[in-house]
PDB file of N, CA, C and O in Angstrom:
ATOM      1  N   MET A   1    -141.726 -20.312 -19.505  1.00  0.00           N
ATOM      2  CA  MET A   1    -142.416 -19.039 -19.323  1.00  0.00           C
ATOM      3  C   MET A   1    -141.923 -18.374 -18.044  1.00  0.00           C
ATOM      4  O   MET A   1    -141.648 -19.048 -17.052  1.00  0.00           O
ATOM      5  N   SER A   2    -141.816 -17.076 -18.075  1.00  0.00           N
ATOM      6  CA  SER A   2    -141.247 -16.299 -16.987  1.00  0.00           C
ATOM      7  C   SER A   2    -142.299 -15.729 -16.045  1.00  0.00           C
ATOM      8  O   SER A   2    -141.973 -14.897 -15.198  1.00  0.00           O
ATOM      9  N   PHE A   3    -143.542 -16.153 -16.170  1.00  0.00           N
ATOM     10  CA  PHE A   3    -144.625 -15.521 -15.416  1.00  0.00           C
ATOM     11  C   PHE A   3    -144.382 -15.484 -13.915  1.00  0.00           C
ATOM     12  O   PHE A   3    -144.553 -14.433 -13.298  1.00  0.00           O
ATOM     13  N   ASP A   4    -143.991 -16.595 -13.313  1.00  0.00           N
ATOM     14  CA  ASP A   4    -143.842 -16.619 -11.857  1.00  0.00           C
ATOM     15  C   ASP A   4    -142.801 -15.621 -11.376  1.00  0.00           C
ATOM     16  O   ASP A   4    -143.016 -14.932 -10.379  1.00  0.00           O
ATOM     17  N   ARG A   5    -141.680 -15.540 -12.073  1.00  0.00           N
ATOM     18  CA  ARG A   5    -140.629 -14.596 -11.672  1.00  0.00           C
ATOM     19  C   ARG A   5    -141.060 -13.159 -11.939  1.00  0.00           C
ATOM     20  O   ARG A   5    -140.795 -12.279 -11.119  1.00  0.00           O
ATOM     21  N   VAL A   6    -141.713 -12.905 -13.057  1.00  0.00           N
ATOM     22  CA  VAL A   6    -142.211 -11.560 -13.356  1.00  0.00           C
ATOM     23  C   VAL A   6    -143.220 -11.144 -12.288  1.00  0.00           C
ATOM     24  O   VAL A   6    -143.219  -9.997 -11.840  1.00  0.00           O
ATOM     25  N   LYS A   7    -144.068 -12.065 -11.889  1.00  0.00           N
ATOM     26  CA  LYS A   7    -145.052 -11.784 -10.846  1.00  0.00           C
ATOM     27  C   LYS A   7    -144.359 -11.380  -9.550  1.00  0.00           C
ATOM     28  O   LYS A   7    -144.775 -10.420  -8.901  1.00  0.00           O
ATOM     29  N   GLU A   8    -143.307 -12.100  -9.166  1.00  0.00           N
ATOM     30  CA  GLU A   8    -142.548 -11.758  -7.958  1.00  0.00           C
ATOM     31  C   GLU A   8    -141.941 -10.368  -8.070  1.00  0.00           C
ATOM     32  O   GLU A   8    -141.968  -9.598  -7.110  1.00  0.00           O
ATOM     33  N   ILE A   9    -141.398 -10.046  -9.230  1.00  0.00           N
ATOM     34  CA  ILE A   9    -140.781  -8.737  -9.438  1.00  0.00           C
ATOM     35  C   ILE A   9    -141.830  -7.630  -9.335  1.00  0.00           C
ATOM     36  O   ILE A   9    -141.568  -6.580  -8.748  1.00  0.00           O
ATOM     37  N   ILE A  10    -143.012  -7.858  -9.900  1.00  0.00           N
ATOM     38  CA  ILE A  10    -144.088  -6.866  -9.809  1.00  0.00           C
ATOM     39  C   ILE A  10    -144.479  -6.644  -8.349  1.00  0.00           C
ATOM     40  O   ILE A  10    -144.614  -5.503  -7.908  1.00  0.00           O
ATOM     41  N   VAL A  11    -144.657  -7.719  -7.609  1.00  0.00           N
ATOM     42  CA  VAL A  11    -145.035  -7.612  -6.195  1.00  0.00           C
ATOM     43  C   VAL A  11    -143.966  -6.844  -5.422  1.00  0.00           C
ATOM     44  O   VAL A  11    -144.286  -5.951  -4.637  1.00  0.00           O
ATOM     45  N   ASP A  12    -142.701  -7.189  -5.643  1.00  0.00           N
ATOM     46  CA  ASP A  12    -141.606  -6.543  -4.924  1.00  0.00           C
ATOM     47  C   ASP A  12    -141.425  -5.082  -5.321  1.00  0.00           C
ATOM     48  O   ASP A  12    -141.070  -4.251  -4.485  1.00  0.00           O
ATOM     49  N   THR A  13    -141.666  -4.769  -6.579  1.00  0.00           N
ATOM     50  CA  THR A  13    -141.393  -3.431  -7.088  1.00  0.00           C
ATOM     51  C   THR A  13    -142.510  -2.438  -6.808  1.00  0.00           C
ATOM     52  O   THR A  13    -142.246  -1.309  -6.394  1.00  0.00           O
ATOM     53  N   ILE A  14    -143.749  -2.845  -7.027  1.00  0.00           N
ATOM     54  CA  ILE A  14    -144.844  -1.872  -6.884  1.00  0.00           C
ATOM     55  C   ILE A  14    -145.796  -2.190  -5.738  1.00  0.00           C
ATOM     56  O   ILE A  14    -146.827  -1.535  -5.586  1.00  0.00           O
ATOM     57  N   ASN A  15    -145.458  -3.187  -4.937  1.00  0.00           N
ATOM     58  CA  ASN A  15    -146.278  -3.538  -3.781  1.00  0.00           C
ATOM     59  C   ASN A  15    -147.741  -3.760  -4.149  1.00  0.00           C
ATOM     60  O   ASN A  15    -148.651  -3.276  -3.476  1.00  0.00           O
ATOM     61  N   CYS A  16    -147.937  -4.489  -5.215  1.00  0.00           N
ATOM     62  CA  CYS A  16    -149.275  -4.813  -5.706  1.00  0.00           C
ATOM     63  C   CYS A  16    -149.746  -6.107  -5.052  1.00  0.00           C
ATOM     64  O   CYS A  16    -148.939  -6.981  -4.733  1.00  0.00           O
ATOM     65  N   ASP A  17    -151.047  -6.221  -4.856  1.00  0.00           N
ATOM     66  CA  ASP A  17    -151.624  -7.437  -4.316  1.00  0.00           C
ATOM     67  C   ASP A  17    -151.367  -8.585  -5.285  1.00  0.00           C
ATOM     68  O   ASP A  17    -151.759  -8.520  -6.450  1.00  0.00           O
ATOM     69  N   GLU A  18    -150.722  -9.616  -4.812  1.00  0.00           N
ATOM     70  CA  GLU A  18    -150.334 -10.751  -5.658  1.00  0.00           C
ATOM     71  C   GLU A  18    -151.528 -11.386  -6.359  1.00  0.00           C
ATOM     72  O   GLU A  18    -151.394 -11.884  -7.476  1.00  0.00           O
ATOM     73  N   ASP A  19    -152.693 -11.374  -5.718  1.00  0.00           N
ATOM     74  CA  ASP A  19    -153.895 -11.985  -6.303  1.00  0.00           C
ATOM     75  C   ASP A  19    -154.370 -11.262  -7.563  1.00  0.00           C
ATOM     76  O   ASP A  19    -155.066 -11.852  -8.389  1.00  0.00           O
ATOM     77  N   LYS A  20    -153.999  -9.989  -7.716  1.00  0.00           N
ATOM     78  CA  LYS A  20    -154.417  -9.212  -8.887  1.00  0.00           C
ATOM     79  C   LYS A  20    -153.572  -9.515 -10.114  1.00  0.00           C
ATOM     80  O   LYS A  20    -153.945  -9.163 -11.234  1.00  0.00           O
ATOM     81  N   ILE A  21    -152.429 -10.169  -9.904  1.00  0.00           N
ATOM     82  CA  ILE A  21    -151.488 -10.368 -11.003  1.00  0.00           C
ATOM     83  C   ILE A  21    -151.772 -11.679 -11.718  1.00  0.00           C
ATOM     84  O   ILE A  21    -151.453 -12.763 -11.230  1.00  0.00           O
ATOM     85  N   THR A  22    -152.384 -11.546 -12.892  1.00  0.00           N
ATOM     86  CA  THR A  22    -152.624 -12.676 -13.776  1.00  0.00           C
ATOM     87  C   THR A  22    -152.059 -12.300 -15.140  1.00  0.00           C
ATOM     88  O   THR A  22    -151.712 -11.141 -15.365  1.00  0.00           O
ATOM     89  N   LEU A  23    -151.965 -13.245 -16.034  1.00  0.00           N
ATOM     90  CA  LEU A  23    -151.457 -12.938 -17.370  1.00  0.00           C
ATOM     91  C   LEU A  23    -152.304 -11.882 -18.073  1.00  0.00           C
ATOM     92  O   LEU A  23    -151.773 -11.057 -18.817  1.00  0.00           O
ATOM     93  N   ASP A  24    -153.608 -11.902 -17.844  1.00  0.00           N
ATOM     94  CA  ASP A  24    -154.510 -10.980 -18.524  1.00  0.00           C
ATOM     95  C   ASP A  24    -154.730  -9.672 -17.777  1.00  0.00           C
ATOM     96  O   ASP A  24    -155.455  -8.801 -18.257  1.00  0.00           O
ATOM     97  N   ALA A  25    -154.110  -9.524 -16.601  1.00  0.00           N
ATOM     98  CA  ALA A  25    -154.319  -8.318 -15.805  1.00  0.00           C
ATOM     99  C   ALA A  25    -153.750  -7.095 -16.513  1.00  0.00           C
ATOM    100  O   ALA A  25    -152.629  -7.119 -17.020  1.00  0.00           O
ATOM    101  N   SER A  26    -154.543  -6.024 -16.539  1.00  0.00           N
ATOM    102  CA  SER A  26    -154.098  -4.759 -17.117  1.00  0.00           C
ATOM    103  C   SER A  26    -153.187  -4.061 -16.113  1.00  0.00           C
ATOM    104  O   SER A  26    -153.532  -3.913 -14.940  1.00  0.00           O
ATOM    105  N   LEU A  27    -152.032  -3.639 -16.587  1.00  0.00           N
ATOM    106  CA  LEU A  27    -151.081  -2.976 -15.696  1.00  0.00           C
ATOM    107  C   LEU A  27    -151.678  -1.702 -15.115  1.00  0.00           C
ATOM    108  O   LEU A  27    -151.509  -1.415 -13.930  1.00  0.00           O
ATOM    109  N   LYS A  28    -152.366  -0.953 -15.936  1.00  0.00           N
ATOM    110  CA  LYS A  28    -152.928   0.325 -15.499  1.00  0.00           C
ATOM    111  C   LYS A  28    -154.268   0.147 -14.783  1.00  0.00           C
ATOM    112  O   LYS A  28    -154.451   0.627 -13.665  1.00  0.00           O
ATOM    113  N   ASP A  29    -155.196  -0.545 -15.436  1.00  0.00           N
ATOM    114  CA  ASP A  29    -156.559  -0.637 -14.902  1.00  0.00           C
ATOM    115  C   ASP A  29    -156.687  -1.574 -13.708  1.00  0.00           C
ATOM    116  O   ASP A  29    -157.359  -1.239 -12.732  1.00  0.00           O
ATOM    117  N   ASP A  30    -156.054  -2.743 -13.768  1.00  0.00           N
ATOM    118  CA  ASP A  30    -156.209  -3.733 -12.700  1.00  0.00           C
ATOM    119  C   ASP A  30    -155.216  -3.535 -11.553  1.00  0.00           C
ATOM    120  O   ASP A  30    -155.530  -3.807 -10.395  1.00  0.00           O
ATOM    121  N   MET A  31    -154.014  -3.058 -11.889  1.00  0.00           N
ATOM    122  CA  MET A  31    -152.972  -2.954 -10.863  1.00  0.00           C
ATOM    123  C   MET A  31    -152.607  -1.522 -10.513  1.00  0.00           C
ATOM    124  O   MET A  31    -151.831  -1.292  -9.586  1.00  0.00           O
ATOM    125  N   GLY A  32    -153.149  -0.570 -11.231  1.00  0.00           N
ATOM    126  CA  GLY A  32    -152.926   0.828 -10.907  1.00  0.00           C
ATOM    127  C   GLY A  32    -151.501   1.319 -11.118  1.00  0.00           C
ATOM    128  O   GLY A  32    -151.053   2.238 -10.432  1.00  0.00           O
ATOM    129  N   ILE A  33    -150.787   0.716 -12.060  1.00  0.00           N
ATOM    130  CA  ILE A  33    -149.407   1.116 -12.322  1.00  0.00           C
ATOM    131  C   ILE A  33    -149.403   2.447 -13.077  1.00  0.00           C
ATOM    132  O   ILE A  33    -150.033   2.585 -14.126  1.00  0.00           O
ATOM    133  N   ASP A  34    -148.676   3.427 -12.519  1.00  0.00           N
ATOM    134  CA  ASP A  34    -148.528   4.712 -13.202  1.00  0.00           C
ATOM    135  C   ASP A  34    -147.166   4.763 -13.886  1.00  0.00           C
ATOM    136  O   ASP A  34    -146.426   3.778 -13.874  1.00  0.00           O
ATOM    137  N   SER A  35    -146.835   5.897 -14.477  1.00  0.00           N
ATOM    138  CA  SER A  35    -145.594   5.981 -15.250  1.00  0.00           C
ATOM    139  C   SER A  35    -144.354   5.785 -14.375  1.00  0.00           C
ATOM    140  O   SER A  35    -143.378   5.188 -14.829  1.00  0.00           O
ATOM    141  N   LEU A  36    -144.370   6.273 -13.139  1.00  0.00           N
ATOM    142  CA  LEU A  36    -143.232   6.077 -12.244  1.00  0.00           C
ATOM    143  C   LEU A  36    -143.082   4.601 -11.884  1.00  0.00           C
ATOM    144  O   LEU A  36    -141.975   4.064 -11.887  1.00  0.00           O
ATOM    145  N   ASP A  37    -144.208   3.949 -11.573  1.00  0.00           N
ATOM    146  CA  ASP A  37    -144.177   2.505 -11.298  1.00  0.00           C
ATOM    147  C   ASP A  37    -143.640   1.739 -12.504  1.00  0.00           C
ATOM    148  O   ASP A  37    -142.861   0.797 -12.357  1.00  0.00           O
ATOM    149  N   ALA A  38    -144.064   2.152 -13.693  1.00  0.00           N
ATOM    150  CA  ALA A  38    -143.631   1.468 -14.915  1.00  0.00           C
ATOM    151  C   ALA A  38    -142.116   1.575 -15.092  1.00  0.00           C
ATOM    152  O   ALA A  38    -141.467   0.610 -15.497  1.00  0.00           O
ATOM    153  N   MET A  39    -141.559   2.734 -14.794  1.00  0.00           N
ATOM    154  CA  MET A  39    -140.107   2.907 -14.917  1.00  0.00           C
ATOM    155  C   MET A  39    -139.374   2.046 -13.884  1.00  0.00           C
ATOM    156  O   MET A  39    -138.368   1.413 -14.204  1.00  0.00           O
ATOM    157  N   GLU A  40    -139.876   2.023 -12.655  1.00  0.00           N
ATOM    158  CA  GLU A  40    -139.260   1.196 -11.617  1.00  0.00           C
ATOM    159  C   GLU A  40    -139.337  -0.277 -11.983  1.00  0.00           C
ATOM    160  O   GLU A  40    -138.376  -1.022 -11.792  1.00  0.00           O
ATOM    161  N   LEU A  41    -140.482  -0.698 -12.508  1.00  0.00           N
ATOM    162  CA  LEU A  41    -140.659  -2.084 -12.926  1.00  0.00           C
ATOM    163  C   LEU A  41    -139.721  -2.418 -14.082  1.00  0.00           C
ATOM    164  O   LEU A  41    -139.111  -3.487 -14.106  1.00  0.00           O
ATOM    165  N   SER A  42    -139.612  -1.507 -15.029  1.00  0.00           N
ATOM    166  CA  SER A  42    -138.714  -1.704 -16.159  1.00  0.00           C
ATOM    167  C   SER A  42    -137.270  -1.888 -15.685  1.00  0.00           C
ATOM    168  O   SER A  42    -136.574  -2.787 -16.157  1.00  0.00           O
ATOM    169  N   MET A  43    -136.823  -1.050 -14.764  1.00  0.00           N
ATOM    170  CA  MET A  43    -135.453  -1.156 -14.258  1.00  0.00           C
ATOM    171  C   MET A  43    -135.240  -2.482 -13.524  1.00  0.00           C
ATOM    172  O   MET A  43    -134.185  -3.103 -13.656  1.00  0.00           O
ATOM    173  N   ALA A  44    -136.235  -2.912 -12.758  1.00  0.00           N
ATOM    174  CA  ALA A  44    -136.124  -4.185 -12.039  1.00  0.00           C
ATOM    175  C   ALA A  44    -136.051  -5.359 -13.011  1.00  0.00           C
ATOM    176  O   ALA A  44    -135.270  -6.289 -12.807  1.00  0.00           O
ATOM    177  N   LEU A  45    -136.859  -5.319 -14.062  1.00  0.00           N
ATOM    178  CA  LEU A  45    -136.841  -6.381 -15.074  1.00  0.00           C
ATOM    179  C   LEU A  45    -135.521  -6.394 -15.832  1.00  0.00           C
ATOM    180  O   LEU A  45    -134.961  -7.457 -16.099  1.00  0.00           O
ATOM    181  N   GLU A  46    -135.025  -5.203 -16.177  1.00  0.00           N
ATOM    182  CA  GLU A  46    -133.749  -5.116 -16.887  1.00  0.00           C
ATOM    183  C   GLU A  46    -132.618  -5.700 -16.048  1.00  0.00           C
ATOM    184  O   GLU A  46    -131.752  -6.409 -16.559  1.00  0.00           O
ATOM    185  N   GLU A  47    -132.638  -5.396 -14.764  1.00  0.00           N
ATOM    186  CA  GLU A  47    -131.600  -5.917 -13.866  1.00  0.00           C
ATOM    187  C   GLU A  47    -131.708  -7.432 -13.725  1.00  0.00           C
ATOM    188  O   GLU A  47    -130.703  -8.139 -13.796  1.00  0.00           O
ATOM    189  N   GLU A  48    -132.914  -7.921 -13.529  1.00  0.00           N
ATOM    190  CA  GLU A  48    -133.137  -9.356 -13.330  1.00  0.00           C
ATOM    191  C   GLU A  48    -132.735 -10.166 -14.551  1.00  0.00           C
ATOM    192  O   GLU A  48    -132.106 -11.216 -14.427  1.00  0.00           O
ATOM    193  N   TYR A  49    -133.101  -9.676 -15.734  1.00  0.00           N
ATOM    194  CA  TYR A  49    -132.902 -10.448 -16.959  1.00  0.00           C
ATOM    195  C   TYR A  49    -131.721  -9.967 -17.801  1.00  0.00           C
ATOM    196  O   TYR A  49    -131.515 -10.459 -18.910  1.00  0.00           O
ATOM    197  N   SER A  50    -130.954  -9.023 -17.295  1.00  0.00           N
ATOM    198  CA  SER A  50    -129.772  -8.494 -17.997  1.00  0.00           C
ATOM    199  C   SER A  50    -130.094  -8.086 -19.435  1.00  0.00           C
ATOM    200  O   SER A  50    -129.425  -8.506 -20.380  1.00  0.00           O
ATOM    201  N   LEU A  51    -131.121  -7.268 -19.579  1.00  0.00           N
ATOM    202  CA  LEU A  51    -131.500  -6.771 -20.891  1.00  0.00           C
ATOM    203  C   LEU A  51    -131.908  -5.313 -20.785  1.00  0.00           C
ATOM    204  O   LEU A  51    -132.086  -4.777 -19.691  1.00  0.00           O
ATOM    205  N   THR A  52    -132.053  -4.681 -21.944  1.00  0.00           N
ATOM    206  CA  THR A  52    -132.517  -3.303 -21.998  1.00  0.00           C
ATOM    207  C   THR A  52    -133.887  -3.299 -22.661  1.00  0.00           C
ATOM    208  O   THR A  52    -134.073  -3.872 -23.734  1.00  0.00           O
ATOM    209  N   ILE A  53    -134.840  -2.648 -22.009  1.00  0.00           N
ATOM    210  CA  ILE A  53    -136.191  -2.557 -22.560  1.00  0.00           C
ATOM    211  C   ILE A  53    -136.349  -1.156 -23.158  1.00  0.00           C
ATOM    212  O   ILE A  53    -136.413  -0.174 -22.418  1.00  0.00           O
ATOM    213  N   PRO A  54    -136.410  -1.057 -24.481  1.00  0.00           N
ATOM    214  CA  PRO A  54    -136.572   0.262 -25.117  1.00  0.00           C
ATOM    215  C   PRO A  54    -137.908   0.900 -24.732  1.00  0.00           C
ATOM    216  O   PRO A  54    -138.878   0.207 -24.424  1.00  0.00           O
ATOM    217  N   GLU A  55    -137.937   2.235 -24.755  1.00  0.00           N
ATOM    218  CA  GLU A  55    -139.162   2.945 -24.378  1.00  0.00           C
ATOM    219  C   GLU A  55    -140.355   2.540 -25.238  1.00  0.00           C
ATOM    220  O   GLU A  55    -141.483   2.465 -24.750  1.00  0.00           O
ATOM    221  N   GLU A  56    -140.100   2.278 -26.528  1.00  0.00           N
ATOM    222  CA  GLU A  56    -141.230   1.903 -27.392  1.00  0.00           C
ATOM    223  C   GLU A  56    -141.789   0.533 -27.002  1.00  0.00           C
ATOM    224  O   GLU A  56    -142.990   0.296 -27.140  1.00  0.00           O
ATOM    225  N   ALA A  57    -140.939  -0.364 -26.521  1.00  0.00           N
ATOM    226  CA  ALA A  57    -141.429  -1.663 -26.052  1.00  0.00           C
ATOM    227  C   ALA A  57    -142.194  -1.480 -24.748  1.00  0.00           C
ATOM    228  O   ALA A  57    -143.252  -2.077 -24.549  1.00  0.00           O
ATOM    229  N   LEU A  58    -141.653  -0.654 -23.866  1.00  0.00           N
ATOM    230  CA  LEU A  58    -142.303  -0.384 -22.587  1.00  0.00           C
ATOM    231  C   LEU A  58    -143.699   0.195 -22.799  1.00  0.00           C
ATOM    232  O   LEU A  58    -144.635  -0.142 -22.073  1.00  0.00           O
ATOM    233  N   ALA A  59    -143.831   1.061 -23.790  1.00  0.00           N
ATOM    234  CA  ALA A  59    -145.130   1.675 -24.092  1.00  0.00           C
ATOM    235  C   ALA A  59    -146.154   0.647 -24.557  1.00  0.00           C
ATOM    236  O   ALA A  59    -147.358   0.881 -24.455  1.00  0.00           O
ATOM    237  N   ASN A  60    -145.684  -0.491 -25.066  1.00  0.00           N
ATOM    238  CA  ASN A  60    -146.589  -1.532 -25.556  1.00  0.00           C
ATOM    239  C   ASN A  60    -146.998  -2.525 -24.481  1.00  0.00           C
ATOM    240  O   ASN A  60    -147.795  -3.424 -24.748  1.00  0.00           O
ATOM    241  N   PHE A  61    -146.471  -2.381 -23.277  1.00  0.00           N
ATOM    242  CA  PHE A  61    -146.845  -3.275 -22.183  1.00  0.00           C
ATOM    243  C   PHE A  61    -148.189  -2.829 -21.612  1.00  0.00           C
ATOM    244  O   PHE A  61    -148.268  -1.842 -20.880  1.00  0.00           O
ATOM    245  N   VAL A  62    -149.237  -3.565 -21.955  1.00  0.00           N
ATOM    246  CA  VAL A  62    -150.582  -3.252 -21.471  1.00  0.00           C
ATOM    247  C   VAL A  62    -151.000  -4.259 -20.408  1.00  0.00           C
ATOM    248  O   VAL A  62    -151.636  -3.901 -19.417  1.00  0.00           O
ATOM    249  N   THR A  63    -150.634  -5.531 -20.623  1.00  0.00           N
ATOM    250  CA  THR A  63    -150.975  -6.587 -19.672  1.00  0.00           C
ATOM    251  C   THR A  63    -149.698  -7.261 -19.171  1.00  0.00           C
ATOM    252  O   THR A  63    -148.615  -7.048 -19.715  1.00  0.00           O
ATOM    253  N   VAL A  64    -149.840  -8.057 -18.148  1.00  0.00           N
ATOM    254  CA  VAL A  64    -148.706  -8.815 -17.624  1.00  0.00           C
ATOM    255  C   VAL A  64    -148.185  -9.755 -18.705  1.00  0.00           C
ATOM    256  O   VAL A  64    -146.978  -9.979 -18.800  1.00  0.00           O
ATOM    257  N   LYS A  65    -149.074 -10.301 -19.513  1.00  0.00           N
ATOM    258  CA  LYS A  65    -148.661 -11.203 -20.595  1.00  0.00           C
ATOM    259  C   LYS A  65    -147.721 -10.508 -21.571  1.00  0.00           C
ATOM    260  O   LYS A  65    -146.791 -11.130 -22.084  1.00  0.00           O
ATOM    261  N   ASP A  66    -147.955  -9.218 -21.834  1.00  0.00           N
ATOM    262  CA  ASP A  66    -147.064  -8.464 -22.721  1.00  0.00           C
ATOM    263  C   ASP A  66    -145.635  -8.458 -22.171  1.00  0.00           C
ATOM    264  O   ASP A  66    -144.674  -8.607 -22.927  1.00  0.00           O
ATOM    265  N   ILE A  67    -145.501  -8.288 -20.874  1.00  0.00           N
ATOM    266  CA  ILE A  67    -144.174  -8.301 -20.245  1.00  0.00           C
ATOM    267  C   ILE A  67    -143.560  -9.687 -20.351  1.00  0.00           C
ATOM    268  O   ILE A  67    -142.407  -9.831 -20.757  1.00  0.00           O
ATOM    269  N   VAL A  68    -144.320 -10.696 -19.989  1.00  0.00           N
ATOM    270  CA  VAL A  68    -143.815 -12.076 -20.019  1.00  0.00           C
ATOM    271  C   VAL A  68    -143.385 -12.458 -21.435  1.00  0.00           C
ATOM    272  O   VAL A  68    -142.321 -13.049 -21.621  1.00  0.00           O
ATOM    273  N   ASP A  69    -144.198 -12.127 -22.426  1.00  0.00           N
ATOM    274  CA  ASP A  69    -143.857 -12.431 -23.813  1.00  0.00           C
ATOM    275  C   ASP A  69    -142.563 -11.736 -24.224  1.00  0.00           C
ATOM    276  O   ASP A  69    -141.711 -12.335 -24.882  1.00  0.00           O
ATOM    277  N   TYR A  70    -142.421 -10.473 -23.834  1.00  0.00           N
ATOM    278  CA  TYR A  70    -141.204  -9.734 -24.183  1.00  0.00           C
ATOM    279  C   TYR A  70    -139.980 -10.375 -23.542  1.00  0.00           C
ATOM    280  O   TYR A  70    -138.953 -10.547 -24.199  1.00  0.00           O
ATOM    281  N   ILE A  71    -140.082 -10.726 -22.272  1.00  0.00           N
ATOM    282  CA  ILE A  71    -138.965 -11.363 -21.545  1.00  0.00           C
ATOM    283  C   ILE A  71    -138.623 -12.694 -22.216  1.00  0.00           C
ATOM    284  O   ILE A  71    -137.452 -12.988 -22.455  1.00  0.00           O
ATOM    285  N   ASP A  72    -139.640 -13.491 -22.515  1.00  0.00           N
ATOM    286  CA  ASP A  72    -139.397 -14.812 -23.130  1.00  0.00           C
ATOM    287  C   ASP A  72    -138.722 -14.682 -24.502  1.00  0.00           C
ATOM    288  O   ASP A  72    -137.897 -15.520 -24.869  1.00  0.00           O
ATOM    289  N   GLN A  73    -139.065 -13.650 -25.247  1.00  0.00           N
ATOM    290  CA  GLN A  73    -138.518 -13.468 -26.594  1.00  0.00           C
ATOM    291  C   GLN A  73    -137.134 -12.829 -26.594  1.00  0.00           C
ATOM    292  O   GLN A  73    -136.382 -12.991 -27.555  1.00  0.00           O
ATOM    293  N   ASN A  74    -136.785 -12.103 -25.524  1.00  0.00           N
ATOM    294  CA  ASN A  74    -135.560 -11.307 -25.546  1.00  0.00           C
ATOM    295  C   ASN A  74    -134.520 -11.681 -24.505  1.00  0.00           C
ATOM    296  O   ASN A  74    -133.492 -11.013 -24.395  1.00  0.00           O
ATOM    297  N   SER A  75    -134.765 -12.727 -23.745  1.00  0.00           N
ATOM    298  CA  SER A  75    -133.749 -13.112 -22.743  1.00  0.00           C
ATOM    299  C   SER A  75    -133.218 -14.496 -23.014  1.00  0.00           C
ATOM    300  O   SER A  75    -132.361 -14.983 -22.277  1.00  0.00           O
TER     301      SER A  75
END
């Protein structure tokens, strides 16, 4: 599972409090990620994992678990 690395990327990219980042944390409600943050996070994940995240997949990222699941399935 990629959770620990994804968590580090989230902290580094959007300067979110590490304690707020759990698998069930809502990107928008719990961490306050807006569309600009989401794009920056997407670019950081793409660079880290050498993959492309389509906009439709990005739109489906509601929780941290959604990101981790996508990374695990596509990297």
